[in-house]
N, C-alpha and C positions, 0 to 999 in steps of 0.2 A: 502477452505471453502468459497463457494460463492453461491449466489442464485439470482433469477431474481428480478428486481425492486429495487436494492440497491441505496442508495444515493451515496456512495463511495465504490469502490472496490480498496483496497490497494494492491499493487503488489510489492513484494520483488524481489530481483535479482534471488536467487536460495536458496535451503535449505542448511544451514550450517550442519556440522556433528551432532551437538547437536539437531538441528531441525529434522534431518533425524532420529535420535535415538528416540526422544520423540514423533514425529508427531505433534509438536506444533511450529508454526511460531515464528521467532525471539526469540528462546528459550535460547540463550546464555546469561548468567547473565549480562554481560557488555553492551548488546545491548540496545539502548535508544528508540526503537520503542514504547514499551508499556508506559513508562513514558511520552514521548512526546504526545502520543495519549490522555492520560488523561489531562496533563497540558494544552493542546490546547482546551479542552472542548468537545472532541468527546465522552468521557465516564465519568460517574459520579465518578468513582474511578479508580485507577490504576489496570488494569486487569493483572493477571499472564498469561504467555503463555498457560497454561493448561486450561484457561478460554476463549480461543479464540472463542468458539461457541457463547458466549454472544454477540459478535459483531453483529450477525444477529438481535438481539433484538433492536439494534440501527440503523438498516438499513445499516450496514457496512459489508464488506466481506474482504477476504484476499486470495491471490494466489501468484504465482511466475512467473517470465519471463521464467526461465529455471527450469526444474524438477530435473536435476541431482545434487545430493548433492556433495559439495566440502568443503575443509577446508577453502578456500579463493575464493572469486569471480574471482580473476585474473587467476584462473585455467581454466576458461571457454574460449572457442574459440569464435571469432567473428561470426562464422557460427552458433554456438549454440545460441547465442543471437538473431541473425536474424531469425532462425527457431522458437525460443521461442516467438519472436515478432509476427510472423504469427499465431502461436497457440493461443497466448493471444488475438490477434485481433478477431479471430473466437469466442473465449469464450465471449468477450465483445459484439460482434454482437448478440450472442445468448441470453445473460443475460440482456443486456441493462441497465447497471448502469448509473446514471446521470454523474458520474465522475469516471475516472480511475486515480488513484494516484500511479505513479511509484516511488518507494522509492529508489532513486539513479539515478541522472541525467546522469551519464556515461552509465549506463545500458540502460536508455531510448534512448540516442543518438545512441547506437549501435543497439539495437533491432529494432528501427524505422528509422534507417538511417537518422538521423537529427543531423548533426554535430554541428549546431549552437544553439541547445536547451540550455536553462538556467533554473535554478530553477524557478518554478512558472507555470502559465497556459501556455499551448502550443496552437499554431495555429491549429495543426492537430486535427481532430475529427474522431470518428469512427461511421459510420452509420449502423444501424441494424433495423430489423423489429419493435423493441420496441422504436426506436427513436435515437437521437444523443447523443453520449457519448463524453464529453469533457475530456481533459487529463491535468493533473498537474504533474510536476516533483518535487519531494520532495528530500531533502538531505538524503543521506544514513545514517541511525541511528547507523551504526557500530561504536564501540569505536575507530576504526582505522581512522575514519573521524574526525580529530582534528580541521578542519576548522569551524565546527559548534558546539556550546555548546548546552546543553540540552535546555536552555532557548531560544536561537535563533531558534533552530529546532522546538520547540513548537510554537513559533510565526509564523513560516511558515506553520505548520500544521493548526494553527488557521485561517490563511488567506484562506486556502482551505475550512475549515469548514464553514466559513462565506460565501464564494462564492457558496458553495453547499447548502446553506440554512439550515444547520443542527444546531439545537439549542445548546447553551452552556449548557452542562449537568453536569458540575462540581457541586457536592453537591446535585444532584438530586438522587432519588431512582431508582431502577431498574424498567423498564416499565412493565406493565401488559401484559403478553404474550397472554392472551385470546382475546386481541383486543379491 
């Protein structure tokens, strides 16, 4: 779910089995993406995966590095990540979001062949006809990533929100879609 002119295009690793079954990103109940997105101020309330279309109202989108669903991301091959990185780059060139936020630094490292990447803004940018897209690597919100708590994850998401110039929307109403 993406469109042109987004502030941030979030990019998961690949669809999990529940996401594939429902068609909604980060659909597994223990996944911390939606809570972190709200706690960081990107959305005025915690959205449910089935409400992912509302992200567009906030200038946000969501996609994946690899399209193939798996039970676990470690079932993907390095070549799938690299191919996915090329497809994702072409999508970003076409859509021109201000920021691409790859949710999972290990996925970013493999997809973009950047072994030294760390959480946070990256040196690499993607150039397209609509301008320059900066890249931010975020922690993986999977419940399997015990190194990050929901609170520290939300802090990192908030750093991206501030860098992207997105207002803190916690407690605000839903924007008027009529413009």
